[in-house]
N, C-alpha and C positions, 0 to 999 in steps of 0.2 A: 336878187336876180333869180329868175326861174329857168331851170335847165331840164331838158328831157333826156330820157335814156330808155333803152330796151334791154331786156335780159332774157336768156333762155336757160332752162335746166332740164336734164333728163335723169330718170332714175329707174332702177329695177328693184324688185322686192320678192323675196321668197315666201311662199305660202306656208303657214303652219309653224309648229314649234321648232322643227329642224334639228339638224346635227344628231340624228339617230334617236332622238327622244321619242318614246312611244306616243303616237298621235292618233288616238282612237276615238271614233264616234259610234255610239250604240243607239239603236232604235228598236221599237216594238210597234207593230201595227196589228189591228184587230178588226174583224168584220163584226159589228155589233148586231143586236137583235132587230134593229130597224133597217138593216141593210146598208148602213153608213160605214165608211172606213175611218177608224180612229187611229191617229198617229200619236205615239208617246215618245217624246224625245227631249232631252235636257239641253236643247240649244237655245240659250238665253237671248231674248230680244232686248237689245239696248239702243234701238233706234235705227239699226242698220238694215232693217227690212227682212230679217231672217224668217219670221213667220210667213210672210207673203211668199218668199222664195220656196220654203219647204212645201207649202200647199201647191204652188205651181208645179214643182217637180213631181209630187205625188199624183196630181191630176193628169199631168202629161203622161206619166208612166202607166197609169190605169186607164187612160183615155176617157176620163170622166170629168164631171163638173166639180169645181172647187167646193160648191155648195154641198156636195155629197161626202166631203172629207172634214173631219173634226180633229183639230190639233190640240194636244195637251203638252205644254212646255214649261210650266211653272211649278207643278206639284211633284216634289222630289220623292214622295211616297209611292208614286205609280209610274214614274218615267225613268228610263235608264240614262246613264251619264253620257253626254255627247261632248265632253270637254268644254273648255272655256270659250267665251265670246271674245277671243283675242287672236292675234296673229293672222287676222283676215281668213280664218279657216272654216267658218261655219257653212258658207255656201258650198265650198269644195268638199270638205270632209263629211259633214252631216248630210248635205245634199246627196252625196254618193251613198251614204248609209240608207237613207230613205228610198232612193231609187232602187237599190238592191233589194230591200224588203218588199217594195211594191212589185218588183219583177217576180219574186218568189210567191207573193200572194196571187198574182195573176196566174201563175202555173197551177197553184193549188185550186183556185177557183175553176179553172178549166177542167181539172180532174173531177171535181164534184159535179160540175155541169154535165160532164160525160155520163155520170151515173144517173142524174135526174132525167136527162133527155134520152137515156137508153141508147147511147152511141157506142160504137166499137173502138173509137180513138178520139183524141183531142185535136187531131189534124183538122184545119179549116175553121176552128173556133176563134171567134173574134171577141175581145173585151172592149166594150164601148158603152158610154152613157149608163154606167152601173148595171149593165146587162151583159150576157154572153150568148152569142148566137152563131149559127153556121153561116159562113160567108156566102155560100151558094144556095142556102135554103133558110132564109131568115125566120121562117115560121118556127123553126127549131130554136127556141129562145127561152132563156131563164134569167130572171133579174137577181141582183144581189140580195134583195129582200127575200125572194123565193129560196135562195141558197141558205140564208140565215134561218128561215123557218124550217127548212129541211134538216139543218144541223141541230136545231133546238138548243139545248144547254151546252152542247159541244162547240163552243165558240172557236172560230178559226183565228189563231194567233200566230204571227210570224215575228221572229227576232233576228236581227241582222246587225252587222257592224262593218265599218270601213276603216282600214288602217293605211295611213299615208305612207308613201315610200320615201324614206330619208336615210342617208348614209352618214355615219359619224365621221367627222374629219380626222385624218391621221395627224396626230400631234407632231410627229417627226417630219413628215413631208409637206404638211399643209394641204394635202390632196383629199378630195371627197366630193360627195354630192349632197350637201347638207339640207337643201330644200328642193321641193318640186310640188307644183310648178312655180315658175317665176312669172311675174306680171310687170309690164313696162309702162312708164308714164313720161309725158313731156309737157312742159309749161312755158309759155311766153308771156311776158308782162311788159307793159310800157308805163313809165312813171314820169312825174314831174317833181323836181326837188327845188324847194325855195332855199337858196344858199344862205340867206340872211337868217331865216327862222329855223331851218332844218326840217320843215314839214314835208312829208312825202305824200303825194296823192297818186292813187292808181288810176290810170287813164283807160287802159284796156287790158284784156287778158284772154288768152287762148289756152285750152287744156285738152290734150289728147290722152286717152286712157285705153290701154289694152284690157279687154274684158274676157278674153276667151270667146264665149258666146254670151250675148246680152240676154239673160233670162227675163229681165224686166228693165227695159231702157229708161223708163221714167225714174225708177229708183236709182239707177246708175247716175243719171244726170243730177239727181238730188245729192248723191254722195259726192259728186265732183264739186258742186256748189259748196257743200259743207266742208269738204277737205280744203278747198281754196281759202275759205274764211279762216279755218284753223291755222293754215300756213301763214296767212296774212297777219293774224294775231300774234303768232310765234315770232314773226320777223320784225314787226313794227310796234306792237303794243304791250304784250303780256310779260310782266316782270314780277316774280314772286318777291324779289328783294330780300334774300336770305342773309341775315347778319348774325354771326355767332350761333348758327343753327336755328334761328327764329325767323319765321316768315313775317315780314313787316307789312307787305301788301296783302292783308288777310281779309279784305272786304272789297266789294265791287266799286266802291268809291275811290279805292286806291289801285286795285288790280284792273287795269283797263282791257276791255275786249272790243273787237271791231263791231260796229253796227252796220246797218244797211247803208248808211251815209258814207261809209269808208270803203265800200267795195263797188264793183261794177257788174254788169251783165257779162257773164263769161261765155265765150264761144266754145262750146263743148263738142268734142270730136270723139265718138266711140269707135274704137278699132276692134273689129271682130276677127279673131284668129282662133277658132275652137281648139281647146285643149282636149286631146283624146282621152285623158284619164279623168276629166272632170264630168260632172253630171250634165249631160247634153252640151258638153264643151265649155261649161262655165268655170270661171276663176273667181276668187275672192278679191275685192278691191277696197275693203274698209280703210286700211291704212295707206296704201299706195297713193291715194288721191291727195294726200297731204304732203308727201315727201318732197316733190320738186318745187313747191310753191315758194318757200323761203329763199332757196338758192336763186331762183329766177328773179325775185324782187331785189335781192342784194346785188345780183349782176346788173340789173337795170339801174340801181342807184350808182354803182361804179361807172357804168356807161355815161351817166349824166354828169357826175362831178369828178370822175377820175380819181376817186379815193375809195379804198376798200374798207368797208365796215366789217369788223370781225367779232364784235361784242354785241350779242343780241339781248333785248330787242334794239333795233336801230332807231332809237328815240331821237327827237329833234335836237336835244342837247348834245348827244353823242355825235350826231352828224355835223353840227356846227363846230364842235371841238375838233373833229377830224379834219374839217376843211381848214380851220385856222392853223392846226399843227402842220398840215401839208404845205400851206402857204408860207409859213415860217421856214420850213425846211427848204423850200424852193428859193426863197429870198436869201437864205444863208449861203446856198450853193450858187447864187448868182444866176438863177434861171429866170428871174423876173426882171423885166426892163424897168 
């Protein structure tokens, strides 16, 4: 028999390491001899789109093209530490560090432009398209390349960092502010369950994600798709099968992961509520997009068969056994005619 059910789950997630642990991102930026801006930052790219976001934040702050910015993020001999690519912190933490450094660079560039253009103040100077000019007299203009030539070997280098605000929990009272900011997610899933075979099929899914400010909506939607598939795998497929400390499902022929045939097109809803401490209002969403998926699926299964599955993954054999166990219990209690 095929039964359908719907499930909803909501979640919240604190950005960064939390609980008072030092959460620091460092960055260094330089105006090179070709008038390009080089960014040195140890923010590792693991597929979350960090490189793209870093370049976008720098380009926005300097009001210039991404093509005029060069990012170095893999060579530990030349780049400062920006902390781990974990805890959904890189967009927020390292993005803030890059924004601060670019703001400082902009101020320094205006001061040098003032000298080159023989002005008596930096008031009215605009940074745009790798140039600096007077807002009311654009003929007074100098390019980043002109500034680099003017400086010669005295390269303009800015170093900056960002430290996230986090308060250690009081062990006696349980009070504190261990994380900031928080991000929020909601997921709705409809499933059908075959009560004879225990097979679960996903019929539809909706996902709403708080992003602060969506710096790159396309990448956010990609994160939501990926997070949903990870949650789907966690809830229905993936089982390490650890016995006496040894992983039995140690190859993909045994360790099942969802494929494109196991999921559906997700209705993705991006909720923008800019975070005032984030770079241009952005928050990190790397891990939050996975958290509510499994609870939503399990709630949908419960809605369909009225049996709660508490041992993951909810594989067909476990579902069939749970249904049979529940039926026996009801029969014993005289609830079945």
